[in-house]
RODO-2510 file (C-alpha; in nm, 4 decimals, decimal comma):
residues 488
     n   res          X          Y          Z
     1     m    -0,1801    -1,4386    -1,9173
     2     n    -0,1747    -1,6841    -1,6677
     3     g    -0,2461    -1,5621    -1,3000
     4     f    -0,5767    -1,5871    -0,9928
     5     l    -0,6303    -1,3890    -0,7132
     6     i    -0,6709    -1,5830    -0,4232
     7     s    -0,9829    -1,5027    -0,1235
     8     a    -1,1774    -1,6450     0,0922
     9     p    -1,5393    -1,6572     0,2662
    10     q    -1,3904    -1,4234     0,5670
    11     s    -1,0385    -1,2842     0,7299
    12     s    -0,8358    -1,4999     0,9423
    13     s    -0,8981    -1,7967     0,7341
    14     g    -0,4995    -1,8332     0,5797
    15     k    -0,5259    -1,6053     0,2689
    16     t    -0,1674    -1,4758     0,3843
    17     t    -0,0359    -1,8334     0,4703
    18     v    -0,1804    -1,9890     0,1309
    19     s    -0,0594    -1,6768    -0,1206
    20     l     0,3443    -1,6918     0,0387
    21     a     0,3237    -1,9936     0,0124
    22     i     0,2558    -2,0678    -0,3687
    23     m     0,4405    -1,7394    -0,4525
    24     a     0,7662    -1,9002    -0,2665
    25     a     0,6930    -2,2392    -0,5237
    26     l     0,6148    -2,0894    -0,8068
    27     a     0,9166    -1,9219    -0,7385
    28     r     1,1328    -2,1728    -0,6741
    29     r     0,9666    -2,3523    -1,0117
    30     g     1,1630    -2,0662    -1,1954
    31     a     0,8190    -1,8790    -1,2380
    32     t     0,8322    -1,4963    -1,2576
    33     v     0,5507    -1,3825    -1,0232
    34     a     0,3422    -1,0822    -1,0232
    35     p     0,2176    -1,0285    -0,7010
    36     f    -0,0687    -0,8226    -0,6502
    37     k    -0,2253    -0,6977    -0,3078
    38     c    -0,6135    -0,6179    -0,3045
    39     g    -0,6929    -0,2861    -0,0847
    40     p    -0,4231    -0,0667     0,1055
    41     d    -0,2452    -0,2830     0,2827
    42     f     0,1623    -0,2088     0,3384
    43     i     0,2254    -0,5090     0,4981
    44     d     0,1714    -0,8107     0,3490
    45     p     0,3479    -0,7382    -0,0069
    46     g     0,5925    -0,6686     0,2018
    47     y     0,6092    -1,0362     0,2972
    48     h     0,5385    -1,0741    -0,1282
    49     r     0,8199    -0,9363    -0,1566
    50     a     1,0805    -1,1507     0,0563
    51     v     0,9658    -1,5012    -0,1433
    52     t     0,9197    -1,3568    -0,5238
    53     g     1,2598    -1,1105    -0,4563
    54     r     0,9476    -0,8349    -0,6524
    55     p     0,7724    -0,4986    -0,5198
    56     s     0,3644    -0,6299    -0,4396
    57     i     0,1196    -0,3670    -0,6281
    58     n    -0,1882    -0,3017    -0,4416
    59     l    -0,5296    -0,2719    -0,6564
    60     d    -0,7556    -0,0856    -0,5344
    61     d    -1,0268     0,0132    -0,6869
    62     w    -1,2459     0,2741    -0,4681
    63     m    -0,8836     0,5139    -0,4614
    64     c    -0,7591     0,5176    -0,7413
    65     g    -1,0765     0,4291    -0,9938
    66     e    -1,1098     0,1073    -1,2505
    67     e    -0,9539     0,1843    -1,4888
    68     f    -0,5613     0,3137    -1,3155
    69     v    -0,6444    -0,0783    -1,1566
    70     r    -0,6920    -0,1991    -1,5106
    71     q    -0,4164    -0,0135    -1,6662
    72     t    -0,1894    -0,1154    -1,3727
    73     f    -0,2482    -0,4608    -1,3841
    74     l    -0,1599    -0,4478    -1,6836
    75     s     0,1999    -0,2955    -1,6926
    76     y     0,2899    -0,5020    -1,4779
    77     q     0,2416    -0,8679    -1,6773
    78     n     0,3695    -1,0168    -1,9545
    79     d     0,3370    -1,3537    -2,1215
    80     r     0,6010    -1,4856    -1,9127
    81     t     0,4774    -1,3865    -1,6088
    82     i     0,1792    -1,5507    -1,3642
    83     a     0,0402    -1,2906    -1,1798
    84     v    -0,0911    -1,3982    -0,7910
    85     i    -0,2834    -1,1292    -0,6585
    86     e    -0,4054    -1,1724    -0,2568
    87     g    -0,6927    -1,0512    -0,1602
    88     v    -0,8783    -0,8536     0,2287
    89     m    -1,0787    -0,9297     0,4169
    90     g    -1,3838    -1,2071     0,2898
    91     l    -1,4260    -1,2086    -0,0997
    92     f    -1,7330    -1,0266    -0,1220
    93     d    -1,6408    -0,7053     0,1592
    94     g    -1,5300    -0,3758     0,1009
    95     f    -1,6448     0,0060     0,0964
    96     g    -2,0288    -0,1120     0,1698
    97     a    -2,2153    -0,4493     0,1667
    98     s    -2,4390    -0,3311    -0,1376
    99     s    -2,1671    -0,2889    -0,3566
   100     r    -1,8785    -0,4627    -0,4471
   101     i    -1,6821    -0,1198    -0,3849
   102     g    -1,3151    -0,1841    -0,2419
   103     s    -1,3521    -0,5836    -0,2011
   104     s    -1,1563    -0,8318    -0,3587
   105     a    -1,4316    -0,9125    -0,6121
   106     q    -1,4565    -0,6054    -0,7411
   107     i    -1,0816    -0,6535    -0,8374
   108     a    -1,0984    -0,9372    -0,9479
   109     a    -1,3942    -0,8326    -1,1879
   110     i    -1,1797    -0,5460    -1,2716
   111     t    -0,8492    -0,7456    -1,3886
   112     g    -1,0223    -1,0850    -1,4954
   113     a    -0,8298    -1,2885    -1,2707
   114     p    -1,0033    -1,6483    -1,1643
   115     v    -1,0755    -1,6359    -0,7350
   116     v    -0,9228    -1,9619    -0,5597
   117     l    -1,1341    -1,9122    -0,2283
   118     v    -0,9066    -2,0303     0,1099
   119     v    -1,1939    -2,2030     0,3116
   120     n    -1,0512    -2,2891     0,6818
   121     a    -1,2677    -2,6017     0,6907
   122     r    -1,1922    -2,7003     1,0786
   123     g    -1,5531    -2,8157     1,1855
   124     m    -1,6489    -2,8525     0,8656
   125     a    -1,6972    -3,1136     0,5684
   126     a    -2,0497    -3,1244     0,3341
   127     s    -2,1009    -2,7786     0,4713
   128     a    -1,8017    -2,6694     0,2870
   129     a    -1,9762    -2,7877     0,0221
   130     a    -2,2882    -2,5454     0,1351
   131     l    -2,0251    -2,2732     0,1474
   132     v    -1,8475    -2,3188    -0,2045
   133     t    -2,1584    -2,3261    -0,3576
   134     g    -2,2802    -1,9639    -0,2346
   135     f    -1,9624    -1,7847    -0,3655
   136     a    -1,9841    -1,9566    -0,6815
   137     g    -2,3216    -1,8097    -0,7720
   138     f    -2,2974    -1,5131    -0,5876
   139     d    -2,1467    -1,2868    -0,7975
   140     p    -2,2185    -1,3502    -1,2518
   141     e    -1,8757    -1,1522    -1,2424
   142     v    -1,6823    -1,3185    -1,0339
   143     r    -1,5651    -1,6045    -1,1706
   144     l    -1,4826    -1,9116    -0,9206
   145     a    -1,2142    -2,1756    -1,0062
   146     g    -1,2003    -2,3353    -0,7372
   147     v    -1,1199    -2,4042    -0,3730
   148     i    -0,8432    -2,4836    -0,1670
   149     f    -0,9093    -2,6016     0,2352
   150     n    -0,6821    -2,4977     0,4797
   151     n    -0,6242    -2,6435     0,8274
   152     v    -0,7646    -3,0099     0,7704
   153     g    -0,7332    -3,2342     1,0234
   154     s    -0,6696    -3,6124     0,8847
   155     d    -0,6501    -3,7739     0,5413
   156     r    -1,0391    -3,8878     0,6583
   157     h    -1,1108    -3,4926     0,6986
   158     a    -0,9525    -3,4252     0,3364
   159     a    -1,1243    -3,6863     0,2092
   160     l    -1,5218    -3,6022     0,2988
   161     l    -1,4209    -3,2582     0,2284
   162     m    -1,3409    -3,3907    -0,1202
   163     e    -1,6570    -3,6133    -0,1350
   164     a    -1,8924    -3,3203    -0,0621
   165     l    -1,7245    -3,0980    -0,3493
   166     t    -1,7683    -3,3765    -0,6122
   167     t    -2,0656    -3,4126    -0,4570
   168     h    -2,2707    -3,1083    -0,4676
   169     c    -2,0374    -2,9007    -0,6522
   170     p    -1,8874    -3,0859    -0,9625
   171     e    -1,7656    -2,7877    -1,1426
   172     i    -1,5396    -2,6540    -0,8949
   173     i    -1,2073    -2,7714    -0,8433
   174     c    -1,0270    -2,8875    -0,5370
   175     f    -0,6612    -2,7112    -0,5814
   176     g    -0,5894    -2,9050    -0,2175
   177     c    -0,6417    -2,9494     0,1375
   178     i    -0,3490    -2,7611     0,3658
   179     p    -0,3305    -2,9307     0,7402
   180     r    -0,3298    -2,7483     1,0014
   181     d     0,0241    -2,6393     1,1407
   182     e     0,1220    -2,3780     1,3626
   183     s     0,5060    -2,3362     1,3080
   184     m     0,3677    -2,1683     0,9931
   185     v     0,1874    -1,9343     1,1234
   186     i     0,2920    -1,5213     1,1214
   187     p     0,3214    -1,3141     1,3812
   188     s     0,1049    -1,0368     1,3625
   189     r     0,0977    -0,6876     1,5673
   190     h    -0,2450    -0,4602     1,5459
   191     l    -0,4613    -0,5264     1,2219
   192     g    -0,2005    -0,6618     1,0639
   193     l     0,0829    -0,9345     1,0748
   194     v     0,4204    -0,8271     1,1810
   195     t     0,6364    -0,6154     0,9688
   196     a     0,8542    -0,8596     0,7074
   197     e     1,1690    -0,6082     0,8115
   198     d     1,0377    -0,6311     1,1677
   199     n     0,9918    -1,0538     1,1014
   200     p     1,2151    -1,1513     0,8058
   201     l     1,1162    -1,5018     0,6923
   202     s     1,4090    -1,7021     0,7045
   203     d     1,5158    -1,9397     0,3859
   204     d     1,4264    -2,2327     0,5330
   205     f     1,0966    -2,0601     0,6550
   206     i     1,0725    -1,9554     0,3322
   207     d     1,1256    -2,2907     0,1520
   208     k     0,8741    -2,5245     0,4355
   209     l     0,6479    -2,2717     0,2850
   210     a     0,7503    -2,3498    -0,0618
   211     d     0,7759    -2,7212     0,0324
   212     m     0,3569    -2,7320     0,1665
   213     a     0,2280    -2,5988    -0,1462
   214     e     0,4614    -2,8982    -0,3325
   215     r     0,3131    -3,1422    -0,1543
   216     c    -0,0478    -3,0264    -0,1020
   217     l    -0,1615    -2,7965    -0,4034
   218     d    -0,1616    -2,8901    -0,7456
   219     l     0,0215    -2,5545    -0,8581
   220     d     0,0484    -2,7123    -1,1957
   221     r    -0,3825    -2,6172    -1,2574
   222     l    -0,3317    -2,3328    -1,0945
   223     s    -0,0694    -2,2090    -1,2692
   224     g    -0,2393    -2,2802    -1,5605
   225     l    -0,5775    -2,0580    -1,4762
   226     s    -0,5706    -1,7903    -1,7498
   227     v    -0,6641    -1,4211    -1,6522
   228     k    -0,9468    -1,2884    -1,8650
   229     v    -0,8424    -0,9346    -1,9031
   230     k    -1,0548    -0,5944    -2,0173
   231     e    -0,8847    -0,3935    -2,2649
   232     p    -0,8700    -0,0344    -2,1044
   233     h    -1,0167     0,1982    -2,2858
   234     p    -0,7771     0,4134    -2,4557
   235     h    -0,7108     0,7543    -2,3210
   236     p    -0,4896     0,9414    -2,5244
   237     s    -0,2572     1,2701    -2,5004
   238     p    -0,0631     1,4663    -2,6579
   239     p     0,3038     1,5630    -2,6051
   240     l     0,2514     1,8581    -2,4507
   241     e    -0,1422     1,9851    -2,2868
   242     g    -0,1368     2,3345    -2,2236
   243     e     0,0943     2,6258    -2,1269
   244     g     0,1341     2,5125    -1,7994
   245     t    -0,0299     2,6959    -1,5012
   246     f     0,1970     2,8364    -1,1758
   247     l     0,1376     2,8375    -0,8940
   248     n     0,1505     3,0945    -0,5978
   249     l     0,2903     3,0241    -0,2707
   250     s     0,3240     3,2950    -0,1610
   251     n     0,0460     3,2417     0,0377
   252     s     0,1967     3,0142     0,2940
   253     a     0,2538     3,1509     0,6240
   254     r     0,5488     3,0119     0,6688
   255     t     0,7262     3,0713     0,3232
   256     n     1,0401     3,3362     0,3393
   257     e     1,0044     3,3983    -0,0501
   258     n     0,7259     3,4395    -0,2680
   259     f     0,7918     3,2880    -0,5639
   260     e     0,5980     3,1149    -0,8215
   261     l     0,6102     2,7650    -0,8507
   262     f     0,5258     2,5769    -1,2596
   263     v     0,3851     2,3339    -1,2908
   264     p     0,4681     2,1787    -1,6564
   265     p     0,2080     2,0953    -1,8788
   266     r     0,1711     1,7229    -1,8760
   267     r     0,4656     1,5607    -2,1057
   268     l     0,4083     1,2349    -2,2872
   269     g     0,5992     0,9187    -2,0853
   270     g     0,7031     1,1369    -1,7983
   271     g     1,0870     1,2871    -1,8432
   272     w     1,1371     1,6560    -1,8226
   273     g     1,4761     1,6592    -1,9388
   274     e     1,6221     1,8357    -1,5525
   275     r     1,7684     1,5759    -1,3346
   276     i     1,5170     1,6559    -1,0198
   277     c     1,5960     1,3816    -0,7567
   278     i     1,4006     1,2955    -0,4100
   279     a     1,5418     1,1156    -0,1225
   280     v     1,2405     0,8739     0,0014
   281     a     1,3319     0,7156     0,3548
   282     r     1,3219     0,3164     0,3234
   283     d     1,4016     0,1317     0,6222
   284     p     1,2701    -0,0557     0,8787
   285     a     1,1131     0,1926     1,0599
   286     f     0,9618     0,3487     0,7801
   287     c     0,8483     0,0651     0,4926
   288     f     0,5005     0,1862     0,4661
   289     m     0,4301     0,3259     0,0851
   290     y     0,2487     0,2217    -0,2545
   291     e     0,4810     0,1084    -0,4602
   292     d     0,2870     0,3053    -0,7303
   293     n     0,3525     0,6127    -0,5003
   294     l     0,7152     0,5653    -0,6355
   295     r     0,6703     0,4411    -0,9714
   296     l     0,4338     0,7375    -1,0484
   297     l     0,6870     0,9819    -0,9218
   298     r     0,9691     0,8499    -1,1268
   299     e     0,7135     0,8562    -1,4544
   300     a     0,6763     1,2181    -1,3535
   301     g     1,0746     1,3154    -1,4169
   302     a     1,2066     1,2409    -1,0496
   303     e     1,5125     0,9883    -0,9873
   304     l     1,4748     0,8177    -0,5863
   305     a     1,7333     0,8028    -0,3645
   306     f     1,6519     0,6088    -0,1191
   307     f     1,8145     0,6565     0,2360
   308     s     1,7577     0,5368     0,6429
   309     p     1,6828     0,8148     0,9082
   310     l     1,7763     0,5282     1,1318
   311     s     2,1030     0,4481     0,9838
   312     d     2,2005     0,7222     0,7681
   313     a     2,4515     1,0282     0,8902
   314     s     2,3047     1,2472     0,6798
   315     l     2,0812     1,2772     0,3832
   316     p     2,1882     1,1588    -0,0164
   317     a     2,3674     1,4745    -0,1535
   318     g     2,2251     1,6416    -0,4372
   319     i     1,8995     1,5892    -0,3647
   320     h     1,5842     1,8758    -0,4343
   321     g     1,3023     1,6965    -0,1911
   322     i     1,1990     1,4295     0,0703
   323     y     0,9636     1,1888     0,0790
   324     l     0,9327     0,9983     0,4611
   325     p     0,6377     0,8041     0,4528
   326     g     0,4744     0,5487     0,7174
   327     g     0,5966     0,3471     0,9313
   328     y     0,6270     0,2235     1,2211
   329     p     0,9311     0,4589     1,3642
   330     e     0,7478     0,4018     1,7569
   331     l     0,9251     0,0970     1,7398
   332     y     1,2094     0,2653     1,6403
   333     a     1,2013     0,5506     1,9045
   334     a     1,5383     0,5116     2,0483
   335     r     1,7223     0,4819     1,7133
   336     l     1,5770     0,7615     1,5850
   337     d     1,6689     0,9660     1,8616
   338     e     1,9885     0,9315     1,8808
   339     n     2,0700     0,9641     1,4928
   340     r     2,0762     1,3541     1,6157
   341     n     2,2822     1,4499     1,2585
   342     m     1,9681     1,3224     1,0418
   343     k     1,7391     1,4949     1,2361
   344     k     1,9622     1,8187     1,2263
   345     a     1,9969     1,7602     0,7944
   346     i     1,6129     1,7746     0,7867
   347     r     1,5458     2,0341     0,9549
   348     a     1,7927     2,2276     0,7940
   349     a     1,5852     2,0988     0,5092
   350     v     1,2630     2,2152     0,5908
   351     a     1,4071     2,5502     0,6770
   352     g     1,5199     2,6056     0,3390
   353     d     1,2357     2,5801     0,1993
   354     m     1,2850     2,2228     0,0516
   355     p     1,0007     2,0113    -0,0653
   356     v     0,9060     1,7648     0,2520
   357     y     0,5889     1,5333     0,1599
   358     a     0,5137     1,2794     0,4400
   359     e     0,2488     1,0828     0,6339
   360     c     0,1512     0,8720     0,9341
   361     g     0,5017     0,7891     1,0684
   362     g     0,6727     0,9655     0,8755
   363     f     0,4974     1,2952     1,0506
   364     v     0,5326     1,1469     1,3521
   365     y     0,8670     1,1465     1,3085
   366     l     0,8747     1,5337     1,2203
   367     t     0,7173     1,6059     1,5643
   368     e     0,8562     1,7103     1,8515
   369     g     0,8993     1,3212     1,9798
   370     l     0,6539     1,0614     2,1282
   371     d     0,5283     1,0893     2,4867
   372     a     0,6568     0,8165     2,7272
   373     s     0,3350     0,6399     2,7974
   374     e     0,2510     0,2612     2,8772
   375     n     0,4943    -0,0248     2,7474
   376     q     0,6466     0,3105     2,5078
   377     a     1,0019     0,4986     2,6286
   378     a     0,9859     0,9057     2,5462
   379     a     1,2630     1,0247     2,2856
   380     d     1,2637     1,3584     2,0112
   381     f     1,2429     1,3593     1,6726
   382     v     1,2792     1,6198     1,4207
   383     g     1,0813     1,8752     1,6167
   384     v     0,9298     2,1064     1,3224
   385     f     0,6002     2,0847     1,3868
   386     p     0,5156     2,2057     1,7391
   387     v     0,3182     1,8718     1,8725
   388     r     0,4375     1,6303     2,0889
   389     c     0,2676     1,2120     1,9792
   390     r     0,1466     0,9481     2,2226
   391     m     0,0780     0,6014     2,1520
   392     l    -0,2562     0,4727     2,2673
   393     p    -0,3586     0,1096     2,3434
   394     r    -0,6385     0,1430     2,1369
   395     r    -0,6518     0,2005     1,8284
   396     k    -0,7139     0,5616     1,7122
   397     a    -0,8471     0,5916     1,3033
   398     l    -0,8446     0,3458     1,0887
   399     g    -1,0372     0,3333     0,7603
   400     y    -1,0548     0,5181     0,3532
   401     r    -1,0201     0,8716     0,3337
   402     q    -1,0857     1,1825     0,0662
   403     i    -0,9143     1,5237     0,1011
   404     d    -0,9887     1,8628    -0,0927
   405     l    -0,7036     2,0955    -0,0940
   406     t    -0,7565     2,3929     0,0752
   407     e    -0,4559     2,6044    -0,0606
   408     c    -0,1771     2,5242    -0,3572
   409     v     0,0166     2,3656    -0,1988
   410     i     0,3203     2,1186    -0,2971
   411     i     0,0938     1,7956    -0,4086
   412     g    -0,1603     2,0384    -0,5929
   413     t    -0,3768     2,2879    -0,6435
   414     e    -0,6297     2,4261    -0,4226
   415     g    -0,9836     2,2410    -0,5131
   416     a    -0,7733     1,9263    -0,5980
   417     m    -0,9160     1,6109    -0,4567
   418     a    -0,7257     1,2334    -0,3508
   419     r    -0,7936     0,9106    -0,1971
   420     g    -0,6010     0,7462     0,0949
   421     h    -0,6695     0,5477     0,4222
   422     e    -0,5704     0,6664     0,7400
   423     f    -0,4885     0,3678     1,0234
   424     h    -0,2456     0,4736     1,3849
   425     y    -0,2404     0,3815     1,6673
   426     s    -0,0955     0,7570     1,7866
   427     e    -0,2337     1,0861     1,8539
   428     i    -0,0565     1,4260     1,8428
   429     g    -0,0613     1,7026     2,0932
   430     t    -0,3140     2,0639     2,0427
   431     m    -0,1578     2,1889     1,7171
   432     p    -0,0467     2,5584     1,7885
   433     e    -0,3418     2,7357     1,5395
   434     e    -0,0156     2,9551     1,3312
   435     v     0,0301     2,6248     1,1972
   436     e    -0,1548     2,6262     0,8494
   437     r    -0,4007     2,3356     0,7886
   438     c    -0,4402     2,2529     0,4020
   439     y    -0,6891     1,9011     0,4342
   440     r    -1,0277     1,9370     0,4431
   441     v    -1,1121     1,4930     0,5684
   442     s    -1,3994     1,3168     0,4788
   443     r    -1,5267     0,9852     0,5037
   444     q    -1,7892     0,8356     0,2653
   445     g    -1,9308     1,2177     0,1982
   446     e    -1,9248     1,2649     0,6601
   447     t    -1,6674     1,5941     0,6791
   448     l    -1,4428     1,4821     0,9920
   449     g    -1,2460     1,8407     0,9511
   450     t    -0,9606     1,9596     0,8823
   451     e    -0,6133     1,8152     0,8212
   452     g    -0,3304     1,8148     0,5624
   453     f    -0,0022     2,0449     0,7846
   454     r     0,2162     2,2435     0,6714
   455     v     0,5542     2,3885     0,7820
   456     r     0,7469     2,6763     0,4964
   457     n     0,7328     2,3204     0,2211
   458     c     0,6224     2,0703     0,4352
   459     l     0,3103     1,8737     0,3621
   460     a     0,1981     1,6573     0,7066
   461     s    -0,0717     1,4008     0,7520
   462     y    -0,1351     1,1048     0,9501
   463     i    -0,3119     0,9679     0,5977
   464     h    -0,1535     0,7860     0,3317
   465     l    -0,2351     0,9407     0,0408
   466     h    -0,2751     0,6812    -0,3272
   467     f    -0,0736     0,8996    -0,5726
   468     g    -0,3135     0,6757    -0,8663
   469     s    -0,5935     0,8644    -0,6970
   470     n    -0,5016     1,2007    -0,9149
   471     r    -0,2402     1,1273    -1,1001
   472     e    -0,1462     1,5108    -1,0693
   473     i     0,0302     1,4914    -0,7525
   474     a     0,3237     1,3614    -0,8356
   475     g     0,3399     1,5734    -1,1286
   476     t     0,3722     1,8305    -0,8857
   477     f     0,5297     1,7410    -0,6601
   478     v     0,8608     1,7065    -0,8483
   479     a     0,7551     2,0252    -0,9973
   480     a     0,7826     2,1663    -0,6572
   481     c     1,1019     2,0026    -0,6615
   482     r     1,2932     2,1316    -0,9825
   483     e     1,1319     2,4562    -0,8760
   484     y     1,3266     2,4636    -0,5082
   485     p     1,7217     2,5613    -0,6184
   486     r     1,5052     2,8392    -0,7827
   487     s     1,3858     2,9708    -0,5221
   488     k     1,6820     2,9639    -0,2970
***
């Protein structure tokens, strides 16, 4: 298996541009590129998909654990692919300063991927070699294969960098020098880039990226780097485990009917012999979802029907549940407001006790709407949750979150734990007390309060949960969707 992880000493060194250029060049050569992204980011994977034509998979050991990351990485690999993993922040920056958890270095250690360090060489010559030497020897479990110097000012500058590296770090390969070029910069918003949906890369721009990689980088040596992944520990499972369990949903103050939700026993390979279809919102307003969440839903036996709250007049036919992921609904507030048929359809689905799971932007869409604020016009949304939102000039929340379920809900039983990430610039008004809170939220052991709001069988939160953090989430949600027609 060939592949490598692209990282840097710090953020804003050019990781994304270099990663996209390499992916585009390898794909144009006819290689099968398997793109990955370290951490919880949604935006970079959208660009990976744009240049490779393949979904990009998030690898996050804090949310999902080491074995899930390793198994996920292996599941997308074969001997014909080249894995290109884009790192996050600086190579060793992660959940804290005293461990590798949540860092690109940890993903490199788990996957066995060699690291290619993108060094912003602006204003450096011999000092670049000192920096590279430090990174190469910092952690024996992280294999630094080579460097790419970015923002190189001239041929003379490139020669000095190469001389310094050859003299002081002869074992480290220089895969190339990339000159400064402001035309290659991708626009940014908040902490990350503008989404690929908002800023679609033209074919000309992708070709320009690929041309730059062909001209400036040693792609043959890069594509020949080998991944030395450790085989995952076997976790044999019998075809059926136990007899299944029943969850009593009659404790929901907003559920009209008392009925029990059957959670089937886990079955090897997924699939339950009954067609269960979940509608998944996917358009420029709702594009933040972990690809593994979709995979795990399919493995649990669900068919997925994608739809657009922006442009579709109705929900897909024959569905048993709805998944509303995050995104930037505020950027499309007017169009979402104007699509009254879709709002009416989702309200009716919730009123009929269809299981609906929403997070962040999807949650905002289920509120009464957005209040007017600076650079944001007022808009009316679905209105399932009796609050309105407003956009703030500063970030409201950012970081990893752990949730513990305090109620039996459509994604798990009371006491179950899951992990995810929270990032938003909006805030909601005061949620009425009669709306149930089903999550106890914490950060690094610090309790942050309650969240996870439920109205009938609709569960919504600002937190993007990774279903890989608790493999029962997908199965429980699919089971709730399977029960939905019978409960009516």
